[in-house]
C-alpha positions in Angstrom: 6.3 -10.0 18.0 3.8 -7.2 18.7 1.3 -7.2 21.6 -1.5 -6.0 19.3 -4.6 -8.2 19.5 -7.3 -9.0 17.0 -11.0 -9.1 17.8 -13.7 -11.1 15.9 -17.3 -10.3 15.3 -19.3 -13.2 16.7 -22.0 -12.7 14.0 -20.1 -12.5 10.7 -16.5 -13.2 11.5 -15.1 -9.7 10.6 -11.7 -9.3 12.3 -10.6 -6.0 13.8 -6.8 -5.9 14.0 -5.5 -3.3 16.5 -2.2 -3.0 14.5 -4.0 -2.2 11.2 -6.9 -0.1 12.6 -9.7 0.9 10.2 -8.3 4.1 8.6 -11.2 4.2 6.2 -13.6 4.9 9.0 -11.2 7.1 11.1 -9.7 4.5 13.4 -5.9 4.9 13.0 -3.5 2.0 13.0 -2.4 1.0 16.5 -5.7 1.8 18.1 -6.4 -0.6 21.0 -9.8 -2.2 21.2 -10.5 -0.4 24.4 -9.9 2.9 22.6 -12.3 2.1 19.8 -15.4 4.3 20.2 -18.3 2.6 22.2 -20.7 3.3 19.3 -18.5 1.3 16.9 -20.4 -1.0 14.7 -19.1 -4.0 12.6 -18.5 -2.6 9.1 -19.7 -5.9 7.6 -22.9 -6.6 9.6 -23.6 -3.6 11.8 -23.5 -5.5 15.2 -22.2 -3.5 18.2 -18.7 -3.5 19.7 -20.0 -5.5 22.6 -20.4 -8.5 20.2 -16.7 -8.9 19.4 -14.5 -11.5 21.1 -10.8 -11.6 21.4 -9.3 -13.8 18.6 -6.9 -16.4 19.8 -4.1 -17.0 17.4 
């Protein structure tokens, strides 16, 4: 079991998975949420990083 977390956009439900990252936009797999740039926007709805909550699994 990994200690990677997932974060969910509170607006549209997009999931950021730390283990997978978002290589299409330059966020390599394994990038922790705290290391995602502060100007990150949800790729689906454009909301800011501050509007993501930890996803409880």
